[in-house]
N, CA, C and O atoms as a CHARMM CRD file, in Angstrom:
* protein
*
  264
    1    1 UNK  N    125.70700  17.88200   4.28300 PROA 1      0.00000
    2    1 UNK  CA   126.64800  17.63000   5.36300 PROA 1      0.00000
    3    1 UNK  C    125.85300  17.25200   6.61300 PROA 1      0.00000
    4    1 UNK  O    124.93200  17.95600   7.02700 PROA 1      0.00000
    5    2 UNK  N    126.23000  16.15500   7.18100 PROA 2      0.00000
    6    2 UNK  CA   125.57000  15.77500   8.41800 PROA 2      0.00000
    7    2 UNK  C    126.61700  15.29800   9.37500 PROA 2      0.00000
    8    2 UNK  O    127.47900  14.52900   8.95100 PROA 2      0.00000
    9    3 UNK  N    126.62600  15.64900  10.52500 PROA 3      0.00000
   10    3 UNK  CA   125.85000  16.65800  11.24100 PROA 3      0.00000
   11    3 UNK  C    126.26200  18.05400  10.81600 PROA 3      0.00000
   12    3 UNK  O    127.37700  18.25900  10.33800 PROA 3      0.00000
   13    4 UNK  N    125.36000  19.02200  10.98900 PROA 4      0.00000
   14    4 UNK  CA   125.68100  20.38600  10.57500 PROA 4      0.00000
   15    4 UNK  C    126.85600  20.93000  11.37500 PROA 4      0.00000
   16    4 UNK  O    127.05100  20.55800  12.53200 PROA 4      0.00000
   17    5 UNK  N    127.63900  21.81300  10.75600 PROA 5      0.00000
   18    5 UNK  CA   128.79500  22.35900  11.47800 PROA 5      0.00000
   19    5 UNK  C    128.36500  23.20200  12.67100 PROA 5      0.00000
   20    5 UNK  O    127.29200  23.80500  12.65600 PROA 5      0.00000
   21    6 UNK  N    129.17300  23.24100  13.66900 PROA 6      0.00000
   22    6 UNK  CA   128.88600  24.03000  14.86100 PROA 6      0.00000
   23    6 UNK  C    129.06800  25.52300  14.55800 PROA 6      0.00000
   24    6 UNK  O    130.00600  25.91800  13.86600 PROA 6      0.00000
   25    7 UNK  N    128.17200  26.32300  15.07800 PROA 7      0.00000
   26    7 UNK  CA   128.28500  27.77100  14.90400 PROA 7      0.00000
   27    7 UNK  C    129.23100  28.27800  15.97800 PROA 7      0.00000
   28    7 UNK  O    128.97700  28.13700  17.17400 PROA 7      0.00000
   29    8 UNK  N    130.32200  28.86900  15.52600 PROA 8      0.00000
   30    8 UNK  CA   131.32900  29.30200  16.48800 PROA 8      0.00000
   31    8 UNK  C    131.05100  30.70500  17.03400 PROA 8      0.00000
   32    8 UNK  O    131.42800  31.01700  18.16400 PROA 8      0.00000
   33    9 UNK  N    130.39300  31.55000  16.23300 PROA 9      0.00000
   34    9 UNK  CA   130.16100  32.92700  16.66100 PROA 9      0.00000
   35    9 UNK  C    128.65000  33.12900  16.85200 PROA 9      0.00000
   36    9 UNK  O    127.90400  33.01200  15.87900 PROA 9      0.00000
   37   10 UNK  N    128.17800  33.42500  18.05500 PROA 10     0.00000
   38   10 UNK  CA   126.73900  33.65100  18.23700 PROA 10     0.00000
   39   10 UNK  C    126.32100  34.96000  17.57900 PROA 10     0.00000
   40   10 UNK  O    127.15800  35.80100  17.25200 PROA 10     0.00000
   41   11 UNK  N    125.02900  35.11400  17.39300 PROA 11     0.00000
   42   11 UNK  CA   124.53300  36.34300  16.76500 PROA 11     0.00000
   43   11 UNK  C    124.85500  37.54700  17.64200 PROA 11     0.00000
   44   11 UNK  O    124.94300  37.42400  18.86400 PROA 11     0.00000
   45   12 UNK  N    125.03200  38.71900  17.01500 PROA 12     0.00000
   46   12 UNK  CA   125.39700  39.91100  17.80000 PROA 12     0.00000
   47   12 UNK  C    124.26300  40.31000  18.74700 PROA 12     0.00000
   48   12 UNK  O    123.08700  40.06100  18.48100 PROA 12     0.00000
   49   13 UNK  N    124.64100  40.91800  19.82500 PROA 13     0.00000
   50   13 UNK  CA   123.67400  41.36500  20.81800 PROA 13     0.00000
   51   13 UNK  C    122.90600  42.57100  20.28600 PROA 13     0.00000
   52   13 UNK  O    123.45200  43.39500  19.55200 PROA 13     0.00000
   53   14 UNK  N    121.65200  42.66200  20.66200 PROA 14     0.00000
   54   14 UNK  CA   120.82600  43.79100  20.23700 PROA 14     0.00000
   55   14 UNK  C    121.31100  45.07000  20.91200 PROA 14     0.00000
   56   14 UNK  O    121.70500  45.06000  22.07800 PROA 14     0.00000
   57   15 UNK  N    121.27800  46.15400  20.17100 PROA 15     0.00000
   58   15 UNK  CA   121.69000  47.44600  20.70000 PROA 15     0.00000
   59   15 UNK  C    120.55900  47.98100  21.56500 PROA 15     0.00000
   60   15 UNK  O    119.38900  47.88300  21.19700 PROA 15     0.00000
   61   16 UNK  N    120.90400  48.54000  22.70000 PROA 16     0.00000
   62   16 UNK  CA   119.89900  49.08000  23.60700 PROA 16     0.00000
   63   16 UNK  C    119.17400  50.24000  22.92600 PROA 16     0.00000
   64   16 UNK  O    119.79900  51.09000  22.29200 PROA 16     0.00000
   65   17 UNK  N    117.85200  50.26300  23.06700 PROA 17     0.00000
   66   17 UNK  CA   117.04800  51.30900  22.43600 PROA 17     0.00000
   67   17 UNK  C    117.25900  52.63600  23.15400 PROA 17     0.00000
   68   17 UNK  O    117.31700  52.69800  24.38200 PROA 17     0.00000
   69   18 UNK  N    117.37200  53.68900  22.36300 PROA 18     0.00000
   70   18 UNK  CA   117.53300  55.02300  22.94100 PROA 18     0.00000
   71   18 UNK  C    116.15700  55.55200  23.34600 PROA 18     0.00000
   72   18 UNK  O    115.15800  55.23400  22.70100 PROA 18     0.00000
   73   19 UNK  N    116.10000  56.33100  24.37400 PROA 19     0.00000
   74   19 UNK  CA   114.80200  56.89800  24.74400 PROA 19     0.00000
   75   19 UNK  C    114.33000  57.85100  23.64000 PROA 19     0.00000
   76   19 UNK  O    115.14800  58.54200  23.03300 PROA 19     0.00000
   77   20 UNK  N    113.03100  57.89300  23.37900 PROA 20     0.00000
   78   20 UNK  CA   112.54000  58.75500  22.29800 PROA 20     0.00000
   79   20 UNK  C    112.79700  60.22700  22.60500 PROA 20     0.00000
   80   20 UNK  O    112.67500  60.67900  23.74400 PROA 20     0.00000
   81   21 UNK  N    113.14800  60.94100  21.57600 PROA 21     0.00000
   82   21 UNK  CA   113.38300  62.37600  21.74000 PROA 21     0.00000
   83   21 UNK  C    112.05700  63.11400  21.62700 PROA 21     0.00000
   84   21 UNK  O    111.10000  62.61100  21.03700 PROA 21     0.00000
   85   22 UNK  N    112.01600  64.27900  22.18300 PROA 22     0.00000
   86   22 UNK  CA   110.78400  65.08000  22.16700 PROA 22     0.00000
   87   22 UNK  C    110.55800  65.63500  20.76400 PROA 22     0.00000
   88   22 UNK  O    111.46600  66.19600  20.15200 PROA 22     0.00000
   89   23 UNK  N    109.35100  65.47200  20.27200 PROA 23     0.00000
   90   23 UNK  CA   109.00800  65.94100  18.93700 PROA 23     0.00000
   91   23 UNK  C    108.43500  67.34200  19.05000 PROA 23     0.00000
   92   23 UNK  O    107.51000  67.59600  19.82100 PROA 23     0.00000
   93   24 UNK  N    109.00500  68.24300  18.26600 PROA 24     0.00000
   94   24 UNK  CA   108.51200  69.62300  18.27800 PROA 24     0.00000
   95   24 UNK  C    107.28400  69.73300  17.39100 PROA 24     0.00000
   96   24 UNK  O    107.28600  69.24900  16.25900 PROA 24     0.00000
   97   25 UNK  N    106.24700  70.36300  17.89500 PROA 25     0.00000
   98   25 UNK  CA   105.03900  70.54200  17.10600 PROA 25     0.00000
   99   25 UNK  C    105.21400  71.75400  16.20000 PROA 25     0.00000
  100   25 UNK  O    105.68400  72.81100  16.62000 PROA 25     0.00000
  101   26 UNK  N    104.82000  71.56600  14.94400 PROA 26     0.00000
  102   26 UNK  CA   104.92100  72.66100  13.99500 PROA 26     0.00000
  103   26 UNK  C    103.66700  73.51900  14.08700 PROA 26     0.00000
  104   26 UNK  O    102.56800  73.01900  14.33000 PROA 26     0.00000
  105   27 UNK  N    103.84900  74.79600  13.89100 PROA 27     0.00000
  106   27 UNK  CA   102.69300  75.68400  13.85300 PROA 27     0.00000
  107   27 UNK  C    101.97300  75.47900  12.52700 PROA 27     0.00000
  108   27 UNK  O    102.61700  75.31700  11.49100 PROA 27     0.00000
  109   28 UNK  N    100.64000  75.48400  12.55000 PROA 28     0.00000
  110   28 UNK  CA    99.92400  75.32700  11.28000 PROA 28     0.00000
  111   28 UNK  C    100.16000  76.53400  10.37400 PROA 28     0.00000
  112   28 UNK  O    100.23900  77.67500  10.83000 PROA 28     0.00000
  113   29 UNK  N    100.27000  76.24800   9.08600 PROA 29     0.00000
  114   29 UNK  CA   100.50500  77.32100   8.13100 PROA 29     0.00000
  115   29 UNK  C     99.22700  78.11300   7.91200 PROA 29     0.00000
  116   29 UNK  O     98.13200  77.55700   8.00300 PROA 29     0.00000
  117   30 UNK  N     99.35100  79.39400   7.62600 PROA 30     0.00000
  118   30 UNK  CA    98.14000  80.16500   7.31900 PROA 30     0.00000
  119   30 UNK  C     97.54300  79.68600   6.00300 PROA 30     0.00000
  120   30 UNK  O     98.26300  79.14400   5.16500 PROA 30     0.00000
  121   31 UNK  N     96.24300  79.87500   5.80500 PROA 31     0.00000
  122   31 UNK  CA    95.62100  79.40000   4.56500 PROA 31     0.00000
  123   31 UNK  C     96.18100  80.13500   3.35300 PROA 31     0.00000
  124   31 UNK  O     96.41300  81.34300   3.39600 PROA 31     0.00000
  125   32 UNK  N     96.39100  79.39200   2.27800 PROA 32     0.00000
  126   32 UNK  CA    96.87900  79.96300   1.03600 PROA 32     0.00000
  127   32 UNK  C     95.65200  80.28300   0.17900 PROA 32     0.00000
  128   32 UNK  O     95.10200  79.40300  -0.48300 PROA 32     0.00000
  129   33 UNK  N     95.23600  81.52700   0.19800 PROA 33     0.00000
  130   33 UNK  CA    93.99600  81.91100  -0.46700 PROA 33     0.00000
  131   33 UNK  C     94.09500  81.78700  -1.98500 PROA 33     0.00000
  132   33 UNK  O     93.09400  81.50700  -2.64500 PROA 33     0.00000
  133   34 UNK  N     95.27800  81.98800  -2.54500 PROA 34     0.00000
  134   34 UNK  CA    95.43800  81.80600  -3.98700 PROA 34     0.00000
  135   34 UNK  C     95.17200  80.35900  -4.36700 PROA 34     0.00000
  136   34 UNK  O     94.45000  80.09300  -5.32800 PROA 34     0.00000
  137   35 UNK  N     95.74200  79.43100  -3.63200 PROA 35     0.00000
  138   35 UNK  CA    95.55000  78.00400  -3.92100 PROA 35     0.00000
  139   35 UNK  C     94.08600  77.60700  -3.74500 PROA 35     0.00000
  140   35 UNK  O     93.54700  76.86000  -4.56100 PROA 35     0.00000
  141   36 UNK  N     93.44000  78.09800  -2.69000 PROA 36     0.00000
  142   36 UNK  CA    92.03200  77.77200  -2.46500 PROA 36     0.00000
  143   36 UNK  C     91.15500  78.31700  -3.58700 PROA 36     0.00000
  144   36 UNK  O     90.26400  77.62300  -4.07800 PROA 36     0.00000
  145   37 UNK  N     91.40900  79.55900  -3.99300 PROA 37     0.00000
  146   37 UNK  CA    90.61000  80.16600  -5.06200 PROA 37     0.00000
  147   37 UNK  C     90.85000  79.46400  -6.39000 PROA 37     0.00000
  148   37 UNK  O     89.91000  79.24800  -7.15500 PROA 37     0.00000
  149   38 UNK  N     92.08600  79.11000  -6.67000 PROA 38     0.00000
  150   38 UNK  CA    92.41000  78.42300  -7.91300 PROA 38     0.00000
  151   38 UNK  C     91.73200  77.05400  -7.96700 PROA 38     0.00000
  152   38 UNK  O     91.20000  76.66600  -9.00700 PROA 38     0.00000
  153   39 UNK  N     91.74900  76.32400  -6.85600 PROA 39     0.00000
  154   39 UNK  CA    91.11000  75.01200  -6.82000 PROA 39     0.00000
  155   39 UNK  C     89.60000  75.14100  -7.00300 PROA 39     0.00000
  156   39 UNK  O     88.99500  74.36700  -7.74500 PROA 39     0.00000
  157   40 UNK  N     88.99000  76.11900  -6.32700 PROA 40     0.00000
  158   40 UNK  CA    87.54400  76.31700  -6.46900 PROA 40     0.00000
  159   40 UNK  C     87.16500  76.71400  -7.88700 PROA 40     0.00000
  160   40 UNK  O     86.18000  76.21500  -8.43100 PROA 40     0.00000
  161   41 UNK  N     87.93900  77.60700  -8.48600 PROA 41     0.00000
  162   41 UNK  CA    87.60500  78.05000  -9.83900 PROA 41     0.00000
  163   41 UNK  C     87.77200  76.90400 -10.84300 PROA 41     0.00000
  164   41 UNK  O     86.99000  76.79100 -11.78700 PROA 41     0.00000
  165   42 UNK  N     88.77200  76.06600 -10.64700 PROA 42     0.00000
  166   42 UNK  CA    88.95500  74.92000 -11.53900 PROA 42     0.00000
  167   42 UNK  C     87.80400  73.92500 -11.37800 PROA 42     0.00000
  168   42 UNK  O     87.35000  73.33500 -12.35800 PROA 42     0.00000
  169   43 UNK  N     87.33800  73.74100 -10.15300 PROA 43     0.00000
  170   43 UNK  CA    86.21600  72.83600  -9.91000 PROA 43     0.00000
  171   43 UNK  C     84.95100  73.35300 -10.57600 PROA 43     0.00000
  172   43 UNK  O     84.24600  72.59700 -11.24400 PROA 43     0.00000
  173   44 UNK  N     84.65900  74.63800 -10.39900 PROA 44     0.00000
  174   44 UNK  CA    83.46300  75.22100 -11.00600 PROA 44     0.00000
  175   44 UNK  C     83.55600  75.20500 -12.52900 PROA 44     0.00000
  176   44 UNK  O     82.56100  74.94500 -13.20600 PROA 44     0.00000
  177   45 UNK  N     84.73000  75.47900 -13.07000 PROA 45     0.00000
  178   45 UNK  CA    84.90400  75.47700 -14.51700 PROA 45     0.00000
  179   45 UNK  C     84.68800  74.07300 -15.08600 PROA 45     0.00000
  180   45 UNK  O     84.02500  73.91200 -16.11100 PROA 45     0.00000
  181   46 UNK  N     85.24300  73.06700 -14.42600 PROA 46     0.00000
  182   46 UNK  CA    85.06600  71.69300 -14.89500 PROA 46     0.00000
  183   46 UNK  C     83.60300  71.27200 -14.79200 PROA 46     0.00000
  184   46 UNK  O     83.07600  70.63100 -15.70100 PROA 46     0.00000
  185   47 UNK  N     82.95400  71.62600 -13.70600 PROA 47     0.00000
  186   47 UNK  CA    81.55200  71.27200 -13.54000 PROA 47     0.00000
  187   47 UNK  C     80.66900  71.95200 -14.56500 PROA 47     0.00000
  188   47 UNK  O     79.79700  71.31700 -15.15800 PROA 47     0.00000
  189   48 UNK  N     80.89000  73.24000 -14.77800 PROA 48     0.00000
  190   48 UNK  CA    80.09500  73.98200 -15.74800 PROA 48     0.00000
  191   48 UNK  C     80.34700  73.46200 -17.15700 PROA 48     0.00000
  192   48 UNK  O     79.42000  73.37000 -17.96200 PROA 48     0.00000
  193   49 UNK  N     81.59000  73.12600 -17.45600 PROA 49     0.00000
  194   49 UNK  CA    81.91600  72.58600 -18.77800 PROA 49     0.00000
  195   49 UNK  C     81.23600  71.25500 -19.03200 PROA 49     0.00000
  196   49 UNK  O     80.76100  70.98900 -20.13600 PROA 49     0.00000
  197   50 UNK  N     81.19100  70.41400 -17.99400 PROA 50     0.00000
  198   50 UNK  CA    80.53700  69.11900 -18.19600 PROA 50     0.00000
  199   50 UNK  C     79.03200  69.28000 -18.34600 PROA 50     0.00000
  200   50 UNK  O     78.41300  68.56800 -19.13600 PROA 50     0.00000
  201   51 UNK  N     78.42900  70.21200 -17.59400 PROA 51     0.00000
  202   51 UNK  CA    76.98400  70.44400 -17.72300 PROA 51     0.00000
  203   51 UNK  C     76.66200  71.00200 -19.09900 PROA 51     0.00000
  204   51 UNK  O     75.72300  70.54200 -19.74900 PROA 51     0.00000
  205   52 UNK  N     77.42000  71.97600 -19.54600 PROA 52     0.00000
  206   52 UNK  CA    77.15800  72.57200 -20.85800 PROA 52     0.00000
  207   52 UNK  C     77.44100  71.57500 -21.97700 PROA 52     0.00000
  208   52 UNK  O     76.76000  71.57900 -23.00200 PROA 52     0.00000
  209   53 UNK  N     78.44200  70.72600 -21.78300 PROA 53     0.00000
  210   53 UNK  CA    78.73800  69.71000 -22.77800 PROA 53     0.00000
  211   53 UNK  C     77.60200  68.71300 -22.90800 PROA 53     0.00000
  212   53 UNK  O     77.26200  68.29800 -24.01500 PROA 53     0.00000
  213   54 UNK  N     77.01700  68.32700 -21.79300 PROA 54     0.00000
  214   54 UNK  CA    75.88300  67.40800 -21.82800 PROA 54     0.00000
  215   54 UNK  C     74.68400  68.06600 -22.49100 PROA 54     0.00000
  216   54 UNK  O     73.96900  67.42000 -23.25700 PROA 54     0.00000
  217   55 UNK  N     74.45500  69.34500 -22.20600 PROA 55     0.00000
  218   55 UNK  CA    73.34000  70.05300 -22.83500 PROA 55     0.00000
  219   55 UNK  C     73.54900  70.12400 -24.34600 PROA 55     0.00000
  220   55 UNK  O     72.60200  69.95400 -25.11300 PROA 55     0.00000
  221   56 UNK  N     74.77500  70.37100 -24.77000 PROA 56     0.00000
  222   56 UNK  CA    75.08200  70.46800 -26.18700 PROA 56     0.00000
  223   56 UNK  C     74.82800  69.12800 -26.87800 PROA 56     0.00000
  224   56 UNK  O     74.27900  69.09200 -27.97900 PROA 56     0.00000
  225   57 UNK  N     75.22500  68.03100 -26.23800 PROA 57     0.00000
  226   57 UNK  CA    75.01100  66.70400 -26.80600 PROA 57     0.00000
  227   57 UNK  C     73.52500  66.41600 -26.91700 PROA 57     0.00000
  228   57 UNK  O     73.05900  65.91100 -27.93900 PROA 57     0.00000
  229   58 UNK  N     72.77900  66.73800 -25.86500 PROA 58     0.00000
  230   58 UNK  CA    71.33900  66.49100 -25.88800 PROA 58     0.00000
  231   58 UNK  C     70.64300  67.33000 -26.95600 PROA 58     0.00000
  232   58 UNK  O     69.73000  66.85100 -27.62800 PROA 58     0.00000
  233   59 UNK  N     71.07400  68.58100 -27.11200 PROA 59     0.00000
  234   59 UNK  CA    70.46800  69.42900 -28.13900 PROA 59     0.00000
  235   59 UNK  C     70.77600  68.90600 -29.53400 PROA 59     0.00000
  236   59 UNK  O     69.91900  68.95900 -30.41600 PROA 59     0.00000
  237   60 UNK  N     71.98400  68.40400 -29.74500 PROA 60     0.00000
  238   60 UNK  CA    72.32900  67.84100 -31.05800 PROA 60     0.00000
  239   60 UNK  C     71.48800  66.60500 -31.36600 PROA 60     0.00000
  240   60 UNK  O     71.04400  66.41300 -32.49800 PROA 60     0.00000
  241   61 UNK  N     71.27500  65.77400 -30.35700 PROA 61     0.00000
  242   61 UNK  CA    70.46000  64.57500 -30.55700 PROA 61     0.00000
  243   61 UNK  C     69.00600  64.96300 -30.85400 PROA 61     0.00000
  244   61 UNK  O     68.37300  64.38600 -31.73800 PROA 61     0.00000
  245   62 UNK  N     68.48500  65.94200 -30.10800 PROA 62     0.00000
  246   62 UNK  CA    67.10200  66.36200 -30.32400 PROA 62     0.00000
  247   62 UNK  C     66.92400  67.01500 -31.69200 PROA 62     0.00000
  248   62 UNK  O     65.87700  66.85100 -32.31900 PROA 62     0.00000
  249   63 UNK  N     67.91900  67.74500 -32.16000 PROA 63     0.00000
  250   63 UNK  CA    67.80900  68.40800 -33.46500 PROA 63     0.00000
  251   63 UNK  C     67.74500  67.40100 -34.61500 PROA 63     0.00000
  252   63 UNK  O     67.18200  67.70600 -35.66600 PROA 63     0.00000
  253   64 UNK  N     68.31300  66.20500 -34.43200 PROA 64     0.00000
  254   64 UNK  CA    68.25000  65.17600 -35.47200 PROA 64     0.00000
  255   64 UNK  C     66.83900  64.62500 -35.61400 PROA 64     0.00000
  256   64 UNK  O     66.43400  64.20300 -36.69600 PROA 64     0.00000
  257   65 UNK  N     66.10000  64.63200 -34.51900 PROA 65     0.00000
  258   65 UNK  CA    64.74600  64.07600 -34.55700 PROA 65     0.00000
  259   65 UNK  C     63.67500  65.12800 -34.85800 PROA 65     0.00000
  260   65 UNK  O     62.52600  64.78500 -35.13800 PROA 65     0.00000
  261   66 UNK  N     64.04400  66.37100 -34.80200 PROA 66     0.00000
  262   66 UNK  CA    63.05600  67.43100 -35.04400 PROA 66     0.00000
  263   66 UNK  C     63.08300  67.83900 -36.48300 PROA 66     0.00000
  264   66 UNK  O     62.32400  68.72000 -36.89000 PROA 66     0.00000
């Protein structure tokens, strides 16, 4: 279609921005010692398991050659 049709309704006006509301600061939570201990124990267990697993593999390889 040429010429394009006339736009009869202009775009709506922008809504005025509201002033920002005050944000309340939350108090930090106390440390969860159970969660910290559980995470540390899982880390140490995984690390020790991987070290012992590598030692076991190396010992098996060495036993084949001895």
